[in-house]
VOZAKE-37433 format. One line per 10 residues: number of its first residue (from 1); their letters; for each residue x, y, z of C-alpha. Coordinates in nm, 4 decimals. Layout:
REM residues N
NUM) a) X/Y/Z | ...
REM end
This chain:
REM residues 662
1) myqsrirllf) 0.0000/0.0000/0.0000 | 0.2851/0.2373/0.0887 | 0.4456/0.1841/-0.2511 | 0.1210/0.2509/-0.4341 | 0.0675/0.5756/-0.2446 | 0.4232/0.6978/-0.3039 | 0.4069/0.6218/-0.6750 | 0.0793/0.8154/-0.6899 | 0.2460/1.0982/-0.4976 | 0.5245/1.1273/-0.7552
11) rllwlqvawl) 0.2815/1.1167/-1.0468 | 0.0904/1.4063/-0.8934 | 0.4166/1.5858/-0.8189 | 0.5444/1.5706/-1.1778 | 0.2068/1.6853/-1.3037 | 0.2167/1.9874/-1.0748 | 0.5794/2.0671/-1.1626 | 0.4799/2.0720/-1.5278 | 0.1777/2.2934/-1.4523 | 0.3753/2.5533/-1.2546
21) vlillgaryl) 0.6499/2.5651/-1.5162 | 0.3843/2.6023/-1.7852 | 0.2326/2.9047/-1.6048 | 0.5688/3.0763/-1.5618 | 0.6917/2.9847/-1.9078 | 0.3678/3.1085/-2.0619 | 0.3970/3.4388/-1.8782 | 0.7534/3.4807/-2.0032 | 0.6426/3.4044/-2.3583 | 0.3652/3.6652/-2.3441
31) mfqqfadpqt) 0.6067/3.9240/-2.2021 | 0.8635/3.8384/-2.4685 | 0.6037/3.8864/-2.7415 | 0.4731/4.2083/-2.5871 | 0.7890/4.3832/-2.4703 | 1.0825/4.2613/-2.6796 | 1.1339/4.4681/-2.9945 | 1.2061/4.2294/-3.2858 | 1.4483/4.4793/-3.4421 | 1.6735/4.4756/-3.1343
41) lvgqaddvrr) 1.6752/4.0943/-3.1307 | 1.8429/4.0664/-3.4704 | 2.1726/3.8857/-3.4189 | 2.0851/3.8004/-3.0566 | 1.9737/3.4396/-3.1076 | 2.2254/3.3041/-2.8556 | 2.1097/3.5529/-2.5925 | 1.7449/3.4632/-2.6537 | 1.8289/3.0947/-2.6203 | 2.0084/3.1639/-2.2895
51) mwvtgirydl) 1.7041/3.3563/-2.1691 | 1.4745/3.0590/-2.2309 | 1.7105/2.7960/-2.0901 | 1.7981/2.9958/-1.7784 | 1.4376/3.1058/-1.7392 | 1.3162/2.7444/-1.7372 | 1.5767/2.6671/-1.4720 | 1.4353/2.9502/-1.2592 | 1.0849/2.8129/-1.3189 | 1.1889/2.4633/-1.2135
61) riagmalapl) 1.3513/2.6120/-0.9058 | 1.0254/2.7769/-0.8008 | 0.8337/2.4556/-0.8704 | 1.0840/2.2491/-0.6710 | 1.0803/2.4799/-0.3699 | 0.7016/2.5200/-0.3757 | 0.6305/2.1479/-0.3947 | 0.8978/2.0211/-0.1558 | 0.6541/2.0404/0.1418 | 0.4003/1.8326/-0.0542
71) llsglllaaw) 0.6641/1.5686/-0.1287 | 0.8083/1.5485/0.2227 | 0.4692/1.5365/0.3935 | 0.3490/1.2697/0.1487 | 0.6560/1.0508/0.2050 | 0.5960/1.0679/0.5783 | 0.2165/1.0409/0.5997 | 0.1733/0.7668/0.3383 | 0.2863/0.5078/0.5941 | -0.0432/0.5221/0.7861
81) hnswqvwrrl) -0.3989/0.5014/0.6612 | -0.5498/0.7829/0.8701 | -0.2677/1.0299/0.8059 | -0.2814/0.9499/0.4334 | -0.6516/1.0290/0.4256 | -0.5781/1.3689/0.5802 | -0.3033/1.4266/0.3233 | -0.5426/1.3309/0.0395 | -0.7912/1.5958/0.1533 | -0.5323/1.8716/0.2015
91) aplfialvsl) -0.3201/1.8083/-0.1100 | -0.5678/1.9597/-0.3608 | -0.6044/2.2687/-0.1417 | -0.2267/2.3060/-0.1138 | -0.1852/2.2673/-0.4898 | -0.4623/2.5213/-0.5530 | -0.2941/2.7712/-0.3204 | 0.0496/2.7271/-0.4783 | -0.0930/2.7588/-0.8294 | -0.2918/3.0667/-0.7314
101) ivaaaaignf) 0.0165/3.2382/-0.5878 | 0.2306/3.1537/-0.8902 | -0.0347/3.2636/-1.1400 | -0.1163/3.5852/-0.9528 | 0.2525/3.6749/-0.9261 | 0.3085/3.6067/-1.2964 | 0.0120/3.8236/-1.3949 | 0.1192/4.0996/-1.1574 | 0.4735/4.0929/-1.2924 | 0.3395/4.1359/-1.6467
111) yyyqtyhhhf) 0.1561/4.4565/-1.5584 | 0.4398/4.5768/-1.3345 | 0.6804/4.5498/-1.6279 | 0.4274/4.7168/-1.8571 | 0.4148/5.0136/-1.6177 | 0.7716/5.0415/-1.4849 | 0.9736/4.8656/-1.7602 | 1.1319/4.6425/-1.4999 | 1.0428/4.3139/-1.3339 | 0.9358/4.3205/-0.9686
121) dvfafglfed) 1.1920/4.5133/-0.7642 | 1.2154/4.6811/-0.4241 | 0.9838/4.9593/-0.5411 | 0.7009/4.7031/-0.5604 | 0.6897/4.6931/-0.1805 | 0.7050/5.0709/-0.1719 | 0.3723/5.0803/-0.3547 | 0.2097/4.9309/-0.0455 | 0.3678/5.2000/0.1676 | 0.1787/5.4587/-0.0372
131) dtsavlanmg) -0.1860/5.5390/0.0221 | -0.3039/5.1787/-0.0106 | -0.6679/5.2635/-0.0809 | -0.5616/5.5025/-0.3584 | -0.3270/5.2431/-0.5075 | -0.6026/4.9828/-0.5104 | -0.8512/5.2283/-0.6602 | -0.6068/5.3146/-0.9397 | -0.5393/4.9479/-1.0065 | -0.9108/4.8929/-1.0537
141) qdypvisasl) -0.9282/5.1829/-1.2976 | -0.6272/5.1062/-1.5129 | -0.5785/4.7290/-1.4979 | -0.8116/4.4351/-1.5731 | -0.8248/4.3291/-1.2092 | -1.1416/4.1200/-1.2366 | -1.0414/3.9265/-1.5489 | -0.6868/3.8800/-1.4136 | -0.8244/3.7494/-1.0830 | -1.0541/3.5063/-1.2628
151) lallaaaipa) -0.7622/3.3844/-1.4726 | -0.5533/3.3246/-1.1593 | -0.8415/3.1365/-0.9945 | -0.8818/2.9215/-1.3055 | -0.5090/2.8451/-1.2987 | -0.5547/2.7281/-0.9389 | -0.8743/2.5295/-0.9944 | -0.7561/2.3172/-1.2894 | -0.4669/2.1330/-1.1159 | -0.6587/2.1081/-0.7886
161) llvyyqlrla) -0.9485/1.9286/-0.9590 | -0.7124/1.6996/-1.1503 | -0.5330/1.6035/-0.8297 | -0.8606/1.5562/-0.6454 | -0.9955/1.3099/-0.9005 | -0.6647/1.1300/-0.9425 | -0.6442/1.0727/-0.5671 | -0.9981/0.9355/-0.5659 | -0.9822/0.7231/-0.8783 | -0.6194/0.6110/-0.9044
171) prkrpmpwaf) -0.5971/0.2296/-0.9422 | -0.3693/0.0308/-0.7176 | -0.0559/-0.0852/-0.9011 | 0.1465/-0.4031/-0.8567 | 0.4330/-0.3479/-0.6108 | 0.7842/-0.3312/-0.7482 | 1.0824/-0.4939/-0.5796 | 1.1856/-0.2923/-0.2757 | 1.5371/-0.2299/-0.4097 | 1.3915/-0.0741/-0.7248
181) fvvyvligvs) 1.1402/0.1181/-0.5178 | 1.4107/0.2710/-0.2998 | 1.6061/0.3749/-0.6106 | 1.2834/0.5143/-0.7584 | 1.2206/0.7284/-0.4482 | 1.5811/0.8455/-0.4278 | 1.5772/0.9526/-0.7922 | 1.2488/1.1381/-0.7431 | 1.3660/1.3171/-0.4290 | 1.6979/1.4017/-0.5944
191) lvfvfargsv) 1.5205/1.5533/-0.8934 | 1.3094/1.7762/-0.6700 | 1.6252/1.8773/-0.4814 | 1.8012/1.9633/-0.8097 | 1.4971/2.1574/-0.9272 | 1.4904/2.3550/-0.6028 | 1.8613/2.4427/-0.6391 | 1.8366/2.5124/-1.0119 | 2.1808/2.3613/-1.0514 | 2.3867/2.0467/-1.0043
201) gtfplrrgna) 2.7048/2.2483/-0.9576 | 2.8676/2.3953/-0.6498 | 2.6320/2.6922/-0.6331 | 2.2553/2.7074/-0.6739 | 2.1005/2.9177/-0.9495 | 2.1497/3.2759/-0.8319 | 2.0634/3.6330/-0.9181 | 2.3754/3.6850/-1.1266 | 2.2676/3.4059/-1.3621 | 1.9878/3.6309/-1.4894
211) qvselsvlnq) 2.2453/3.8419/-1.6779 | 2.2202/3.6614/-2.0100 | 2.2575/3.9487/-2.2561 | 2.3583/4.3055/-2.3238 | 1.9879/4.3692/-2.3904 | 1.8119/4.4773/-2.0743 | 1.4768/4.3308/-2.1790 | 1.6183/3.9780/-2.1996 | 1.7758/4.0121/-1.8560 | 1.4434/4.1385/-1.7198
221) ltpnalmald) 1.2450/3.8484/-1.8646 | 1.4824/3.5719/-1.7568 | 1.3764/3.5463/-1.3906 | 1.0138/3.4650/-1.3181 | 0.7887/3.6719/-1.0939 | 0.8541/3.4696/-0.7780 | 1.2325/3.4866/-0.8121 | 1.2110/3.8613/-0.8764 | 0.9910/3.9069/-0.5681 | 1.2371/3.7099/-0.3571
231) wawkdkkrdv) 1.5252/3.9329/-0.4686 | 1.3128/4.2432/-0.4136 | 1.2273/4.1346/-0.0591 | 1.5944/4.0762/0.0211 | 1.6771/4.4176/-0.1271 | 1.4083/4.5751/0.0892 | 1.5489/4.4167/0.4045 | 1.8974/4.5399/0.3159 | 1.7535/4.8788/0.2193 | 1.6472/4.9615/0.5740
241) qfttvsqqqg) 1.9535/4.8204/0.7471 | 2.2106/5.0751/0.8577 | 2.5640/4.9888/0.9668 | 2.8646/5.1741/1.0985 | 3.1126/5.2571/0.8214 | 3.4782/5.3552/0.8137 | 3.6336/5.6810/0.7010 | 3.8873/5.4765/0.5057 | 3.6112/5.3200/0.2970 | 3.4671/5.6636/0.2217
251) qqllhtlnfa) 3.8043/5.7982/0.1157 | 3.8579/5.5007/-0.1145 | 3.5230/5.5601/-0.2833 | 3.6031/5.9288/-0.3296 | 3.9368/5.8353/-0.4833 | 3.7718/5.5897/-0.7242 | 3.5245/5.8581/-0.8313 | 3.7967/6.1239/-0.8560 | 3.6098/6.3473/-0.6098 | 3.8178/6.5768/-0.3895
261) slnghtqsnd) 3.5496/6.5571/-0.1176 | 3.1765/6.5435/-0.0592 | 3.1630/6.9161/0.0064 | 3.1016/7.2189/-0.2112 | 3.1142/7.5945/-0.1511 | 2.9404/7.8842/-0.3213 | 3.1447/8.1911/-0.4084 | 3.1214/8.5203/-0.2264 | 2.8605/8.7489/-0.3840 | 2.7582/9.0849/-0.2396
271) ylaqqpphvv) 2.4283/9.0953/-0.4287 | 2.3126/8.7587/-0.2920 | 2.4412/8.8398/0.0557 | 2.2394/9.1609/0.0675 | 1.9315/9.0435/-0.1277 | 1.8880/8.6670/-0.0839 | 1.6159/8.5566/-0.3255 | 1.3238/8.3263/-0.2637 | 1.3782/7.9764/-0.4035 | 1.0976/7.7519/-0.5284
281) lammeslgsn) 1.1623/7.3929/-0.6316 | 0.8774/7.1856/-0.7752 | 0.9099/6.8098/-0.8008 | 0.6337/6.7254/-1.0448 | 0.4511/6.3970/-1.0665 | 0.5497/6.2063/-1.3840 | 0.7004/6.5030/-1.5694 | 0.8899/6.2596/-1.7884 | 1.0965/6.3202/-2.0991 | 0.9300/6.0156/-2.2537
291) mlafdqpsnn) 0.5983/6.2060/-2.2605 | 0.7482/6.5409/-2.3585 | 0.8821/6.3733/-2.6724 | 0.5238/6.3726/-2.8063 | 0.4761/6.7482/-2.7623 | 0.3647/6.9247/-3.0813 | 0.2614/7.2881/-3.0226 | 0.0107/7.2966/-3.3050 | -0.1939/6.9852/-3.2344 | -0.0675/6.8049/-2.9236
301) dllgrlrphf) 0.0196/7.0790/-2.6768 | 0.1648/6.9145/-2.3666 | 0.3166/7.2292/-2.2135 | 0.0440/7.4943/-2.2136 | 0.1624/7.8088/-2.0368 | 0.4916/7.6395/-1.9521 | 0.6043/7.6532/-2.3167 | 0.7465/8.0117/-2.3277 | 0.9367/7.9523/-2.0050 | 1.0954/7.6337/-2.1372
311) addflftrfl) 1.2031/7.8422/-2.4383 | 1.3224/8.1550/-2.2532 | 1.4893/8.0130/-1.9419 | 1.7383/7.7355/-1.8715 | 1.6282/7.3852/-1.9681 | 1.8428/7.0747/-1.9371 | 1.7005/6.7709/-2.1132 | 1.9891/6.5233/-2.0919 | 1.8866/6.4787/-1.7333 | 1.7793/6.1776/-1.5237
321) sqdngtapsl) 1.5676/6.1219/-1.2171 | 1.7759/5.9493/-0.9529 | 1.5167/5.6765/-0.9067 | 1.1983/5.5582/-1.0728 | 0.9312/5.6360/-0.8163 | 0.8126/5.9405/-0.6257 | 0.9273/5.8272/-0.2816 | 1.2857/5.7278/-0.3763 | 1.3375/6.0382/-0.5914 | 1.2052/6.2622/-0.3140
331) aalffnspvq) 1.4300/6.0918/-0.0573 | 1.7334/6.1351/-0.2847 | 1.6674/6.5022/-0.3660 | 1.5542/6.6369/-0.0289 | 1.7102/6.3970/0.2242 | 2.0287/6.2896/0.0397 | 1.9165/5.9325/0.1005 | 1.9287/5.6315/-0.1345 | 1.6847/5.4622/0.1052 | 1.3328/5.5451/-0.0086
341) sishssaqhi) 1.1743/5.4430/0.3228 | 1.4043/5.6637/0.5325 | 1.1103/5.8733/0.6579 | 0.9386/5.5747/0.8196 | 1.2362/5.3480/0.8880 | 1.4331/5.2852/1.2054 | 1.6167/5.6098/1.1190 | 1.3009/5.8231/1.1071 | 1.4002/6.0139/1.4239 | 1.7518/6.1057/1.3057
351) dldtpfdiyn) 1.8243/6.4572/1.1800 | 2.0230/6.4268/0.8559 | 2.2250/6.6787/0.6551 | 1.9626/6.8061/0.4107 | 1.9090/7.1027/0.1766 | 1.6701/7.2421/0.4371 | 1.9627/7.2731/0.6792 | 2.1635/7.4688/0.4221 | 1.8853/7.7205/0.3725 | 1.8114/7.7397/0.7445
361) kagyrnifis) 2.1732/7.8352/0.8117 | 2.1450/8.1049/0.5453 | 1.8450/8.2618/0.7194 | 1.5689/8.1107/0.5084 | 1.2318/7.9779/0.6192 | 1.1612/7.6328/0.4741 | 0.8139/7.5561/0.3422 | 0.6877/7.2266/0.1986 | 0.3624/7.2265/-0.0010 | 0.1781/6.9355/-0.1582
371) pgnmmwrnlv) -0.1840/6.8984/-0.2638 | -0.1594/6.5361/-0.1432 | -0.1855/6.4014/0.2099 | 0.1526/6.4188/0.3813 | 0.0764/6.1407/0.6228 | 0.2051/5.9547/0.3178 | 0.5410/5.8045/0.4116 | 0.5183/5.9830/0.7490 | 0.6362/6.3039/0.5805 | 0.4175/6.5281/0.7974
381) nylplqgvda) 0.6330/6.4233/1.0945 | 0.9629/6.3662/0.9170 | 0.9915/6.6937/0.7261 | 0.9907/6.9159/1.0401 | 1.2679/6.7005/1.1870 | 1.4749/6.7685/0.8743 | 1.4410/7.1460/0.9045 | 1.1083/7.2270/0.7370 | 0.9347/7.5079/0.9251 | 0.5843/7.4524/0.7850
391) vydqnalldy) 0.4166/7.1681/0.5950 | 0.1026/7.2478/0.3954 | -0.0783/6.9466/0.2513 | -0.4296/6.8915/0.1186 | -0.5839/6.9536/0.4593 | -0.4198/7.2948/0.4937 | -0.5049/7.3797/0.1335 | -0.8710/7.2989/0.1995 | -0.8649/7.5500/0.4855 | -0.7387/7.8168/0.2441
401) ypeaeqymtd) -0.9467/7.7081/-0.0558 | -1.2563/7.5145/0.0591 | -1.3972/7.5219/-0.2941 | -1.1183/7.2801/-0.3958 | -1.2845/6.9902/-0.2131 | -1.5139/6.9164/-0.5078 | -1.2050/6.8321/-0.7184 | -1.0491/6.5909/-0.4667 | -0.9219/6.2593/-0.6098 | -0.7709/5.9558/-0.4418
411) wglpdeyayr) -0.4333/6.1300/-0.4446 | -0.5297/6.4832/-0.3463 | -0.6281/6.8244/-0.4780 | -0.5424/6.9825/-0.8145 | -0.1884/7.1188/-0.8387 | -0.3023/7.4757/-0.8983 | -0.3949/7.5176/-0.5322 | -0.0395/7.4392/-0.4214 | 0.0901/7.7099/-0.6563 | -0.1717/7.9584/-0.5356
421) laetllaese) -0.0601/7.9112/-0.1764 | 0.3062/7.9412/-0.2779 | 0.2306/8.2763/-0.4481 | 0.0563/8.4030/-0.1367 | 0.3381/8.2984/0.0953 | 0.6022/8.4519/-0.1321 | 0.4146/8.7797/-0.1592 | 0.3591/8.8099/0.2153 | 0.6993/8.7006/0.3447 | 0.9700/8.9460/0.4403
431) qplfisiltv) 1.2055/8.6579/0.5108 | 1.3570/8.4636/0.2192 | 1.1720/8.1374/0.1608 | 1.2797/7.8015/0.0276 | 0.9551/7.6433/-0.0941 | 0.9450/7.2800/-0.2023 | 0.6370/7.1678/-0.3941 | 0.5403/6.8052/-0.4570 | 0.2594/6.7813/-0.7137 | 0.0096/6.4956/-0.7498
441) tnhppyvtpn) -0.2428/6.5642/-1.0282 | -0.0566/6.3911/-1.3137 | -0.1348/6.0520/-1.1676 | -0.4131/5.7980/-1.2154 | -0.7085/5.8469/-1.2256 | -0.5967/6.1395/-1.4526 | -0.8707/6.3859/-1.3637 | -0.8567/6.7633/-1.4140 | -1.0906/7.0206/-1.2584 | -1.3847/7.1136/-1.4796
451) tyspkpitit) -1.2715/7.4754/-1.4666 | -0.9724/7.3852/-1.6853 | -1.0051/7.4386/-2.0603 | -0.7511/7.2123/-2.2295 | -0.5474/7.3215/-2.5271 | -0.5400/7.1046/-2.8405 | -0.4389/6.7441/-2.7867 | -0.4176/6.4643/-3.0414 | -0.3230/6.1002/-3.0351 | -0.0422/6.1407/-3.2840
461) pqyaqhieag) 0.0976/5.8367/-3.4675 | 0.4120/5.8542/-3.2539 | 0.2107/5.8608/-2.9307 | -0.0204/5.5837/-3.0507 | 0.2839/5.3646/-3.1124 | 0.3918/5.4079/-2.7491 | 0.0587/5.3780/-2.5631 | 0.0400/5.0851/-2.3233 | -0.2917/4.9042/-2.3021 | -0.5172/5.0216/-2.0197
471) siepyeiltt) -0.8702/5.1255/-1.9403 | -0.7929/5.4962/-1.8935 | -0.8575/5.7015/-2.2050 | -0.5374/5.8319/-2.3705 | -0.7037/6.1718/-2.4052 | -0.7437/6.1918/-2.0271 | -0.3744/6.1109/-1.9815 | -0.2712/6.3789/-2.2323 | -0.5052/6.6368/-2.0801 | -0.3841/6.5728/-1.7261
481) fqyaadalgg) -0.0193/6.5971/-1.8275 | -0.0968/6.9238/-2.0043 | -0.2856/7.0546/-1.7006 | 0.0072/6.9833/-1.4671 | 0.2566/7.1581/-1.6977 | 0.0161/7.4463/-1.7581 | -0.0382/7.4966/-1.3842 | 0.3367/7.5323/-1.3333 | 0.3521/7.7687/-1.6297 | 0.0739/7.9795/-1.4813
491) fidhikdssl) 0.2606/8.0036/-1.1524 | 0.5780/8.1181/-1.3312 | 0.3705/8.3704/-1.5291 | 0.2369/8.5240/-1.2088 | 0.5800/8.5439/-1.0471 | 0.7449/8.7008/-1.3516 | 0.4600/8.9538/-1.3850 | 0.4879/9.0626/-1.0214 | 0.7331/9.2399/-0.7950 | 0.8739/8.8955/-0.7116
501) anrtliaatg) 1.0268/8.8555/-1.0587 | 1.3739/8.9799/-0.9671 | 1.3963/8.8022/-0.6343 | 1.2596/8.4522/-0.6936 | 1.4407/8.1510/-0.8387 | 1.2139/7.8813/-0.9766 | 1.3232/7.5275/-1.0548 | 1.1214/7.2241/-1.1630 | 1.1875/6.8621/-1.2448 | 1.0010/6.5336/-1.2658
511) dhqmrrikaf) 1.0074/6.2606/-1.0037 | 1.0194/5.9872/-1.2673 | 0.9139/5.9049/-1.6216 | 0.5529/5.9129/-1.7383 | 0.3855/5.5797/-1.6740 | 0.1922/5.3810/-1.9323 | 0.4352/5.4715/-2.2124 | 0.6209/5.1992/-2.4001 | 0.9941/5.2380/-2.4436 | 1.1824/5.0710/-2.7259
521) ypneqvldrg) 1.5135/4.9611/-2.5776 | 1.7998/5.0236/-2.6101 | 1.7292/5.3251/-2.8335 | 1.4930/5.4961/-2.5861 | 1.6476/5.4012/-2.2533 | 1.7553/5.7553/-2.1635 | 1.4229/5.8932/-2.2818 | 1.2518/5.6377/-2.0582 | 1.4423/5.7425/-1.7442 | 1.4775/6.1102/-1.8283
531) vpfylyvpkp) 1.3156/6.4135/-1.6683 | 1.3738/6.7796/-1.7568 | 1.5445/7.0258/-1.5250 | 1.3957/7.3722/-1.5718 | 1.5494/7.6771/-1.4056 | 1.4549/8.0452/-1.3935 | 1.7186/8.2762/-1.2460 | 1.6347/8.6505/-1.2265 | 1.8492/8.8719/-1.4471 | 1.9987/9.0783/-1.1591
541) ildsldwrfd) 2.1391/8.7572/-1.0125 | 2.2785/8.6408/-1.3448 | 2.4411/8.9821/-1.3927 | 2.6193/8.9455/-1.0595 | 2.7746/8.6049/-1.1363 | 2.9708/8.4237/-1.4040 | 2.7770/8.1480/-1.5762 | 2.7540/7.9455/-1.8936 | 2.4534/7.7600/-2.0282 | 2.5165/7.4451/-2.2289
551) plrvgshkdi) 2.1822/7.2692/-2.2938 | 2.3670/6.9457/-2.3695 | 2.5299/6.9189/-2.0285 | 2.4263/6.5916/-1.8739 | 2.3011/6.5699/-1.5184 | 2.0522/6.4229/-1.2756 | 1.8754/6.5035/-0.9507 | 2.2089/6.5151/-0.7680 | 2.2898/6.8414/-0.9526 | 1.9749/7.0389/-0.8712
561) mptlyhysls) 2.0505/7.1594/-0.5199 | 2.4158/7.2584/-0.5893 | 2.2909/7.4674/-0.8833 | 2.0295/7.6399/-0.6688 | 2.2828/7.7087/-0.3937 | 2.5171/7.8856/-0.6368 | 2.2480/8.1289/-0.7538 | 2.0847/8.1994/-0.4194 | 2.3520/8.1805/-0.1478 | 2.6767/8.3699/-0.0927
571) qqpylalggr) 2.9824/8.1951/0.0462 | 2.7867/7.8961/0.1707 | 2.9327/7.5490/0.2287 | 2.7102/7.2592/0.1292 | 2.6988/6.8830/0.0858 | 2.7485/6.7945/-0.2809 | 2.7300/6.4112/-0.2980 | 2.8564/6.4157/-0.6547 | 2.6410/6.7052/-0.7696 | 2.7692/7.0254/-0.9292
581) nmlapqddaa) 2.6563/7.3667/-1.0569 | 2.4969/7.3035/-1.3969 | 2.5628/7.6659/-1.5012 | 2.9278/7.6773/-1.3984 | 3.1523/7.8579/-1.6513 | 3.3758/7.5497/-1.6489 | 3.2061/7.2152/-1.5946 | 3.3404/6.9797/-1.3270 | 3.4587/6.6845/-1.5345 | 3.4574/6.4358/-1.2450
591) rafgynvllw) 3.0939/6.5137/-1.1621 | 2.9695/6.5632/-1.5189 | 2.7419/6.2621/-1.5302 | 2.3801/6.1770/-1.4698 | 2.2832/5.8919/-1.2396 | 1.9707/5.6803/-1.2194 | 1.9627/5.3515/-1.0305 | 1.9332/5.1776/-1.3694 | 2.1349/5.4098/-1.5920 | 2.4420/5.6371/-1.6029
601) idqqgayvln) 2.4911/5.9017/-1.8725 | 2.7812/6.1233/-1.9728 | 2.8804/6.3261/-2.2780 | 2.9573/6.0118/-2.4764 | 2.6379/5.8177/-2.4143 | 2.4679/5.5923/-2.1604 | 2.5753/5.2979/-1.9502 | 2.3077/5.0428/-1.8672 | 2.3851/4.9270/-1.5149 | 2.4139/4.5574/-1.5844
611) dppvfypwlt) 2.6977/4.3650/-1.4287 | 2.9204/4.4469/-1.6113 | 2.7731/4.7739/-1.7473 | 2.6909/4.8051/-2.1162 | 2.7654/5.1280/-2.3041 | 2.5536/5.2793/-2.5849 | 2.6713/5.6010/-2.7569 | 2.4330/5.8866/-2.8330 | 2.2584/5.8426/-3.1670 | 2.3370/6.2066/-3.2570
621) sdsllldnep) 2.5264/6.4811/-3.0769 | 2.2080/6.6573/-2.9590 | 1.9709/6.3617/-2.9158 | 1.8211/6.1804/-2.6184 | 1.8186/5.8625/-2.8255 | 2.0914/5.6010/-2.8187 | 2.2542/5.3981/-3.0899 | 2.1146/5.0454/-3.0934 | 2.4602/4.8899/-3.1068 | 2.6550/4.8721/-2.7783
631) vqpvapkqaa) 3.0243/4.9522/-2.7628 | 3.2249/4.6980/-2.5688 | 3.4059/4.6578/-2.3474 | 3.3568/4.9291/-2.0850 | 3.6924/5.0474/-1.9544 | 3.7671/4.8983/-1.6090 | 3.8251/5.2433/-1.4567 | 3.4867/5.3659/-1.5794 | 3.3143/5.0488/-1.4612 | 3.4726/5.1006/-1.1197
641) riaaypqllr) 3.3446/5.4608/-1.1040 | 2.9947/5.3513/-1.1974 | 2.9967/5.0850/-0.9259 | 3.1441/5.3225/-0.6670 | 2.8805/5.5968/-0.6876 | 2.5813/5.4074/-0.5403 | 2.8218/5.2663/-0.2821 | 2.9180/5.6227/-0.1889 | 2.5516/5.7196/-0.1481 | 2.4975/5.4208/0.0781
651) whinqqvkgs) 2.8174/5.4909/0.2695 | 2.7040/5.8481/0.3350 | 2.3579/5.7568/0.4671 | 2.5131/5.4897/0.6896 | 2.7549/5.7503/0.8237 | 2.4635/5.9853/0.8920 | 2.2582/5.7218/1.0708 | 2.5169/5.5011/1.2436 | 2.8374/5.7059/1.2367 | 3.1838/5.6074/1.1203
661) tp) 3.5120/5.4807/1.2566 | 3.8554/5.6286/1.1745
REM end
């Protein structure tokens, strides 16, 4: 009887292994068909083959690990009649649960990649640290949640029913000799063990094995959803761990990067010393270069009132967001932290070196305004600790503008109310202000107030080619993007037309790329991670300083604050962290790069942060597009610099939180 039960157990096991692999393999095939550009795959047959072979090994690893409990419990409980009956009843439920988890993860990973152009990563857990109800509401609006859920349930029901009927109807087979039976069991157990390791070599199948190609899309599709989630969870745990670091390590990283130090210093300037200007910095939701590429003034106006300011003032377009979500980009820009959860981590009570401290020391009052709810990420408590004197979120804005309540969405009030309050505070303040604005309107559900009259928008052929599938109307997405840009443009209009024109700096950037836009890699990788950096500096300030504007200078979020310091503060030391003045007469060659967690750019082109990095030159001297052909190999010194910069960011935050040893 024991033999018959064990042989039945293995038949069910192999059936379920095949089913789980089929789910994961099918998901990879659909993603390959949807997201891999056939033109970029020309000549990459070996890489594609490695993707499939390694991907199947990852799939078998998930199947082996998921089904090991079923195998071990069956081997043990098959020896007794009563325990076997319990196992028979629970096995279909266990198989249904495993299949449901695998199918749901595979479906979720498909839509995650469609939105973020990356498999599940640490940012996936950050989504649940946002306003969860708003996230869920947006998912229901823009993703086929019901049909996807039904598909996952079907994927769970099919194997469960098959197992249920096989356990009930399986005929008893003639026993085999015990020696053969023992070998049979050992082979079966060994196969499951090999599947769970993904390898018969010294090391199990690991994260590094997913690097199968120079093409990012193939590397992204190689691991399945469960493996990617496992790596993301481990990254998250490491992300919030802080350790004591050594000064020697910091000095070595500085040497590798060719940085003299982490510090900068603005020059002495009598005009700024006597008349310190107000400074306004807007971090705008999804103000991505990938969307701005579709702007056509005549028929698809994505800028509105912002257009003349983009033309008349300083605009850097070869510019990257430091990360690919609002929370990590905000943490990098305002808290000098590569840890996106810093504001609600174990370090949430520690006062860091931030831009707010720099402006406080210079006599400024720090204001933070957002039309969203700043209980998000604990910012309402964290910002004051970091030197912000007043936080105005949607609740404060409703006190000032109660009529705005009718336009409330899941994420907050329309952006225009944040700008209206900023204008009022600037006009009334006798003390110089540093105002940070975090906008929210350009976000699902993509709703604009009915008082807004949109300018012409059109689904151009270029835009149509890049639209990702979703239930939200493309016109609503275009209109909302236009509204957000227009609201900023209206604010700049009002400042320039007032007495504040000569004493207010205004800067704006995006937090990350525009979602729901396809990117054709590798050609559009910079476009996909790019955000503009807009800067208005009053003429009296420019006349008092030396400067040079080169629109092709590359940069990223790390360069925004140093630039603002140089045109608002006199003789002020500051923390640079690799950033530099983007308008300096002579650019700082060591710091003349742009950094995103997935990409590094310089004057020659872009480095995709694989291991090792892959370099693509600019397609043309003034383009944001890359040549499709990589140039190999990357020089060891450059590869070392690229690896050292994120290590330096991590070293610095560890030093801030835990301190350092000599």
